[in-house]
C-alpha positions as CSV (number, residue, x, y, z in Angstrom):
1,X,0.0,0.0,0.0
2,X,1.3,3.5,-0.8
3,X,0.4,4.7,2.7
4,X,3.2,2.6,4.1
5,X,5.8,4.6,2.1
6,X,5.7,7.4,4.8
7,X,6.3,5.0,7.6
8,X,10.0,4.5,8.5
9,X,10.9,0.9,7.7
10,X,14.2,0.5,9.7
11,X,14.7,1.1,13.3
12,X,17.5,3.6,14.2
13,X,20.6,1.7,15.4
14,X,21.4,4.0,18.4
15,X,18.3,3.0,20.5
16,X,18.6,1.2,23.8
17,X,16.5,-1.9,24.5
18,X,13.5,0.0,26.0
19,X,13.5,2.6,23.2
20,X,13.7,-0.2,20.6
21,X,10.6,-1.8,22.0
22,X,8.8,1.5,22.2
23,X,9.8,2.3,18.5
24,X,8.6,-1.2,17.4
25,X,5.3,-0.8,19.2
26,X,4.7,2.7,17.7
27,X,5.8,1.5,14.3
28,X,3.5,-1.6,14.4
29,X,0.6,0.5,15.7
30,X,1.0,3.0,12.9
31,X,1.1,0.2,10.3
32,X,-2.0,-1.5,11.9
33,X,-3.8,1.9,11.7
34,X,-3.0,2.3,8.1
35,X,-4.1,-1.3,7.3
36,X,-7.3,-0.8,9.3
37,X,-8.2,2.3,7.2
38,X,-7.4,0.4,4.0
39,X,-9.7,-2.5,5.2
40,X,-12.5,0.0,6.0
41,X,-12.2,1.5,2.5
42,X,-12.2,-2.0,0.9
43,X,-15.2,-3.1,3.0
44,X,-17.2,0.1,2.0
45,X,-16.3,-0.5,-1.7
46,X,-17.4,-4.2,-1.3
47,X,-20.7,-3.2,0.3
48,X,-21.4,-0.7,-2.5
49,X,-20.8,-3.5,-5.1
50,X,-23.1,-5.8,-3.3
51,X,-25.8,-3.2,-3.2
52,X,-25.3,-2.5,-7.0
53,X,-25.4,-6.2,-7.8
54,X,-28.6,-6.6,-5.8
55,X,-30.3,-3.7,-7.6
56,X,-29.4,-5.4,-10.9
57,X,-30.6,-8.8,-9.8
58,X,-33.9,-7.4,-8.4
59,X,-34.7,-5.4,-11.5
60,X,-33.9,-8.0,-14.1
61,X,-36.6,-8.7,-16.6
62,X,-36.0,-12.5,-16.2
63,X,-36.3,-14.7,-13.2
64,X,-33.0,-15.6,-11.6
65,X,-32.7,-18.5,-9.2
66,X,-29.9,-20.1,-7.1
67,X,-30.4,-23.7,-6.1
68,X,-28.4,-25.8,-3.7
69,X,-29.2,-29.5,-3.0
70,X,-32.6,-29.0,-4.8
71,X,-33.6,-26.2,-2.5
72,X,-34.1,-22.5,-3.5
73,X,-31.3,-20.6,-1.8
74,X,-32.2,-17.2,-3.3
75,X,-34.1,-15.7,-6.2
76,X,-35.2,-12.3,-7.5
77,X,-38.6,-10.7,-7.5
78,X,-39.2,-11.5,-11.2
79,X,-38.9,-15.2,-10.5
80,X,-41.4,-15.0,-7.6
81,X,-43.8,-13.1,-9.9
82,X,-43.5,-15.7,-12.6
83,X,-44.4,-18.5,-10.1
84,X,-47.0,-16.4,-8.2
85,X,-45.2,-16.1,-4.9
86,X,-44.8,-13.0,-2.7
87,X,-41.5,-11.5,-1.9
88,X,-39.3,-13.9,0.1
89,X,-41.7,-16.9,-0.1
90,X,-39.6,-19.0,-2.4
91,X,-36.4,-19.0,-0.3
92,X,-36.0,-22.4,1.4
93,X,-38.6,-24.2,-0.8
94,X,-37.7,-27.6,-2.3
95,X,-37.6,-27.2,-6.1
96,X,-39.9,-30.2,-6.4
97,X,-42.9,-27.8,-5.7
98,X,-42.3,-26.2,-9.1
99,X,-42.9,-29.4,-11.1
100,X,-46.3,-30.8,-12.2
101,X,-45.4,-34.4,-11.5
102,X,-42.7,-36.5,-9.7
103,X,-41.7,-37.9,-13.1
104,X,-41.2,-34.4,-14.6
105,X,-39.1,-33.5,-11.6
106,X,-36.9,-36.7,-11.8
107,X,-36.5,-36.4,-15.6
108,X,-35.4,-32.8,-15.3
109,X,-33.0,-33.6,-12.5
110,X,-31.4,-36.5,-14.5
111,X,-31.1,-34.5,-17.7
112,X,-29.9,-31.2,-16.2
113,X,-27.4,-32.6,-13.8
114,X,-25.9,-34.8,-16.5
115,X,-25.2,-31.7,-18.6
116,X,-24.3,-29.4,-15.7
117,X,-21.8,-32.1,-14.6
118,X,-19.9,-31.7,-17.9
119,X,-19.3,-28.0,-17.2
120,X,-21.8,-26.7,-19.8
121,X,-25.1,-24.8,-19.6
122,X,-28.4,-26.7,-19.7
123,X,-31.4,-25.1,-21.5
124,X,-34.9,-26.4,-21.9
125,X,-38.5,-25.2,-22.3
126,X,-40.9,-27.1,-20.1
127,X,-44.1,-27.0,-18.1
128,X,-43.9,-25.9,-14.4
129,X,-46.4,-25.0,-11.8
130,X,-47.4,-21.7,-10.3
131,X,-48.2,-21.5,-6.6
132,X,-51.9,-21.7,-7.3
133,X,-51.4,-25.0,-9.2
134,X,-51.8,-23.6,-12.7
135,X,-49.3,-24.8,-15.3
136,X,-47.0,-22.4,-17.2
137,X,-44.4,-22.8,-19.8
138,X,-40.9,-21.7,-18.7
139,X,-37.7,-21.4,-20.7
140,X,-34.8,-22.2,-18.4
141,X,-31.0,-22.0,-18.7
142,X,-28.7,-23.0,-15.9
143,X,-25.1,-23.6,-15.0
144,X,-23.5,-25.4,-12.0
145,X,-21.2,-23.4,-9.7
146,X,-19.0,-26.5,-9.5
147,X,-19.4,-29.0,-12.4
148,X,-18.0,-31.8,-10.3
149,X,-20.9,-31.3,-7.8
150,X,-23.9,-29.9,-9.7
151,X,-26.2,-30.7,-6.7
152,X,-24.2,-28.3,-4.5
153,X,-25.2,-25.2,-6.4
154,X,-26.5,-23.9,-9.7
155,X,-27.8,-20.6,-11.1
156,X,-30.9,-20.5,-13.4
157,X,-32.4,-17.9,-15.6
158,X,-36.1,-18.3,-16.2
159,X,-38.6,-16.7,-18.6
160,X,-42.3,-17.2,-18.7
161,X,-43.1,-18.2,-22.3
162,X,-46.7,-19.3,-21.7
163,X,-48.1,-16.7,-24.1
164,X,-45.6,-17.6,-26.8
165,X,-46.4,-21.3,-26.5
166,X,-50.2,-20.6,-26.7
167,X,-49.6,-18.5,-29.9
168,X,-47.5,-21.4,-31.4
169,X,-50.3,-23.9,-30.7
170,X,-52.8,-21.5,-32.2
171,X,-50.7,-21.2,-35.4
172,X,-50.2,-24.9,-35.6
173,X,-54.0,-25.4,-35.3
174,X,-54.6,-22.9,-38.1
175,X,-52.0,-24.5,-40.3
176,X,-53.4,-28.0,-40.0
177,X,-57.2,-27.3,-39.8
178,X,-59.8,-25.9,-42.2
179,X,-60.6,-22.3,-41.3
180,X,-64.3,-22.7,-42.0
181,X,-65.1,-26.1,-40.4
182,X,-62.2,-26.4,-37.9
183,X,-61.5,-30.0,-39.2
């Protein structure tokens, strides 16, 4: 640190034993004071960055979710809105509650952890459940924090694509059915 440049680095050689101890204590105290001020500055800067990152996370247009051992560790407001939860209600929930069936949950776990374990991202569009039990289509993309242990933590980006899927189904119906008779 540049602040240490002003602090004498070598003890004068003409000091008696008591003066040498006194010089050492003063010198150490001064260095500790400078180090403490530097730590306070770093801590303030770190707190500011955390606040900035939280603002970004909470105002994202997509849902963002962190999962550890199949439990929601944290998420942003958008994800709670997508799934119909109030602020803070999803933290601590098992991820199983977001799936329509046990088979859908198991299948997703098997597919996603296989890919995440290879150190790559996993993406899929699938049906999930809102808090009130209504299904919705969600486009998800995730990555493991540690590919060797994907259960220990992963980050997911989620978008509600229910309206898009409904429009696709309507277009498919129109393409394959007679407009007059519906056959």
